[in-house]
N, C-alpha and C positions, 0 to 999 in steps of 0.2 A: 895558616894552612888553608887550602883552597880545596872544596870539596867538588866532585863531579856529579853527586848526585844528592837528592833528599835521602836515601837509603843510607848513604855513607854517614850522612849528619846524625841521622837516628841509632846509625850502630856505635858511632861515637859518645852520644850522648847517653844510651844504654849501658855501654861499659864505664863510662865514670860515674853514673849513678850506683851502680853496682859496686864500685870500688867505695864508694862514700857508704853505702850500707854496710859493705863489709867492715870498714874502719869501725863505724857506729859500733857493730855487733860485738866486734872485737872488744872495744873498750867496756863493754857492760859484761863482758865473761869475767867470771871469778874462779880461779883454779882450786880444786878439791882435791884430796890425797885420801883415796878410799883403801884401806888395809884390805888385802886378798889372802887367803889361804889355799895354797896348791898341794894336792897330795897326788901321788904316783904310784901307780900299782901295775900290775900285768893288763888290765883293762884299758889303761891309758893315765889321764890326768883329770883329776876331779878338783873344781876351784870354786871356792863360797867368798863370799864379800859378807865378813859377819855383822856389821853395822846394818846391812839393808837385810833384816830378816826375811827368809827363802829365796833370796837372790844368790842362785849357785847355777852351775853348767860343768860341762865336760868336753875331752877334746880327745882325740886319738893322739895328738903331739902337744907337746908345750906350747906351740906357736899357735896351734888351734885353739887351745884351751884358753891362752891368753886372749885372742881376739873376741872369742864367745863371752869371756867374763865382760869385757868392756862393752860387748851390746848388750849384755843383760843387765849391767848397772845402768847404762842409757835408757833403756827401755824402762827399766824401775823407777827410776828419777823422773821419767816425762810422764809417766802414769801418774805417779804421786802428786807432781805439780799440776798436771791437769783436773785432778780431783780436787785441787784447791790445799793440798798439804804443804808440808816445808820439808825440807832435807835435815836429817837427823844431825845432832852434834855430835862430831867425831872426836872421842876422846881417845886415850891411850890404850893401845893393845898389847899385852905381853905374850910372848911366846917363850915358853919354857918346857921342861921336861919333867916328869914325876918319875923317881926312882922308887921302885917296888922290890920287895924281895918275893918270890913266889915259889911256892914249893911243887917241884915237878913231879 
């Protein structure tokens, strides 16, 4: 490959370096699966992540609520890690119903 200018060489080197760094970063990534609870009512959607105490958000639509909880969880984790903390152990969460007979 013949370069016509120093700028082209620098641009290629920058591109190659960015790809190497991205690959290295992706190798260090570990997938986590955070349970969330989504509730819908007349005001929209309320979403919480029960394993991250106090991590919740809302949205007018389901999609907006999902985007917002992803942002909230990411910010929560960044804050915990920045303060030297660690991610919580994620155990099993069961979702069930409670059947009661209530006098009306």
